[in-house]
C-alpha positions in Angstrom: 87.7 192.2 97.6 84.5 192.7 99.8 83.9 196.1 100.9 84.2 195.3 104.4 87.2 193.4 103.8 89.0 196.4 102.4 91.5 198.0 104.7 91.1 201.9 105.4 94.0 202.7 102.9 92.5 200.9 100.4 89.5 202.8 100.8 90.9 205.9 101.3 93.0 205.1 97.6 89.5 203.7 95.8 87.9 206.7 96.7 90.1 209.4 96.6 90.7 208.3 92.4 87.2 208.3 92.0 86.8 211.8 93.6 90.4 213.2 91.5 89.2 211.5 88.6 85.9 213.0 88.5 85.9 216.5 90.2 89.8 216.9 89.8 92.5 217.7 92.0 92.3 220.4 93.5 87.8 220.3 93.7 88.6 217.4 96.3 89.5 217.9 99.9 90.7 215.5 102.1 87.6 215.6 104.2 85.8 214.6 101.9 88.0 211.9 101.1 87.7 210.6 104.6 83.8 211.3 104.9 83.1 209.2 101.6 85.6 206.4 102.1 84.4 206.1 105.8 87.7 206.2 107.1 88.8 207.9 110.2 90.7 211.6 109.3 94.0 209.9 111.3 94.5 206.9 108.8 94.6 209.5 106.2 97.7 210.6 107.5 99.0 207.4 109.2 98.8 205.6 105.5 99.9 209.0 103.6 102.1 211.1 106.1 103.2 213.5 103.3 99.5 214.4 102.7 97.4 215.2 99.3 100.2 215.1 96.8 101.2 211.8 97.9 97.4 210.4 97.9 97.0 211.5 95.0 100.4 210.3 93.2 99.4 206.5 94.9 96.0 206.7 93.3 96.9 207.8 90.1 99.7 204.9 90.0 96.9 202.1 91.7 94.5 203.0 88.5 97.6 203.4 86.1 97.6 199.7 87.3 93.9 198.9 87.0 93.7 200.8 83.6 96.6 198.9 82.4 95.0 195.3 83.6 91.9 196.1 81.7 93.4 197.2 78.4 95.4 193.8 78.5 92.3 192.0 78.9 90.6 193.8 75.9 93.7 193.0 73.8 93.0 189.4 74.5 90.2 188.7 72.6 91.7 188.2 69.4 94.9 187.8 67.8 94.7 190.3 65.2 96.0 194.0 66.9 93.6 196.0 64.7 90.5 193.7 65.7 91.6 193.6 69.2 92.2 197.1 69.3 89.0 198.0 67.7 86.8 195.6 69.9 88.1 197.4 73.2 87.7 200.6 71.9 83.7 199.7 70.7 83.7 198.0 74.6 84.9 201.4 75.4 81.6 203.1 73.5 79.3 200.3 74.9 80.2 200.7 78.3 79.7 204.8 78.2 76.1 204.4 76.5 75.1 201.2 79.1 76.3 203.6 82.4 76.2 206.8 81.1 79.7 206.8 82.8 81.9 209.6 83.6 84.8 207.0 83.7 87.0 206.7 81.0 89.7 209.4 81.4 91.6 208.1 84.4 93.9 210.5 85.4 93.8 213.3 82.9 92.1 215.8 85.1 94.4 215.1 87.8 97.7 215.4 85.0 96.4 218.8 83.4 95.5 220.5 86.9 99.0 219.2 88.5 101.9 219.1 85.8 102.9 222.7 86.1 102.5 222.5 90.3 103.4 218.7 91.4 106.3 217.2 90.2 105.5 214.0 92.2 102.2 213.7 90.8 103.1 214.7 87.1 105.8 211.9 87.1 102.8 209.2 88.4 101.0 210.8 85.5 103.4 210.4 83.0 104.3 207.0 84.0 100.7 205.9 83.9 100.5 206.9 80.1 103.7 205.5 79.5 102.4 202.5 80.6 99.4 202.4 78.7 101.5 203.4 75.8 103.3 200.0 76.4 100.1 197.8 76.6 99.1 199.0 73.6 103.0 198.7 71.7 103.3 194.7 73.2 100.2 193.9 71.3 101.7 195.3 68.2 105.1 193.9 69.0 103.9 190.5 69.4 101.8 190.9 65.8 105.7 191.6 63.9 105.6 195.7 64.2 108.9 197.0 64.7 109.5 198.4 68.1 110.1 202.3 67.6 107.0 201.8 65.0 104.9 199.9 68.2 105.4 202.4 71.1 105.3 205.4 68.7 101.7 203.6 67.4 101.1 203.0 71.3 101.1 206.7 72.2 99.0 207.7 68.8 96.5 205.3 69.9 95.9 205.8 73.4 96.2 210.0 72.3 93.0 209.3 70.3 91.1 207.3 72.8 91.8 210.2 75.3 90.5 212.7 72.8 87.6 210.8 71.7 86.5 210.2 75.6 86.9 214.3 75.7 84.0 214.4 72.7 82.2 211.8 74.0 81.9 213.6 77.4 80.8 216.8 75.8 78.6 215.5 73.4 77.1 212.9 76.0 77.2 210.4 73.0 79.8 207.6 72.2 80.1 207.8 68.4 83.4 209.7 68.7 85.3 206.4 70.3 83.3 204.3 67.3 84.5 206.5 64.7 88.3 205.9 66.0 87.8 202.8 66.2 86.9 202.3 62.6 90.4 204.1 61.8 92.5 201.4 63.3 93.2 199.1 60.6 94.3 202.5 58.6 96.6 203.2 61.5 97.6 199.7 61.5 98.0 199.3 57.7 101.7 197.7 57.2 
């Protein structure tokens, strides 16, 4: 969707998602969101009458959907689950190298900041993680893994990626992602 055709609501959600991801929940103010989105402040309260908490919950849900779609597309590149997951992780490493991106942990900052203070946001973050675990699990189920094992591995794979990204950011080097990619075949060996 072109920037001109996006609604104020879409602009607010996209801006909030980006700012929550890069700055965290508490460091992001509503004034900054409205200013950077180019939307009038009244629009924010019109679309999100419950305020910042509601906006954060919606932003997390939208981000979860976008990331889920990216994972699904990435995993379609190979029928073999180990190869597909390795390629997906290596693609993440390539993206980090090519953009010097701060993207990668789409809801971690919000989850860590709000898990004890906002049940609404915590539940949205929980659902996001469960959705991503499920995408990996579905790839494994399609390849003949038993349901319980596939679900467990879905969580493990996503947790490995998230942990690797923390190391990627602190080292400013994509090698931690490449290291976990190399271990995927061992993890998935039946």
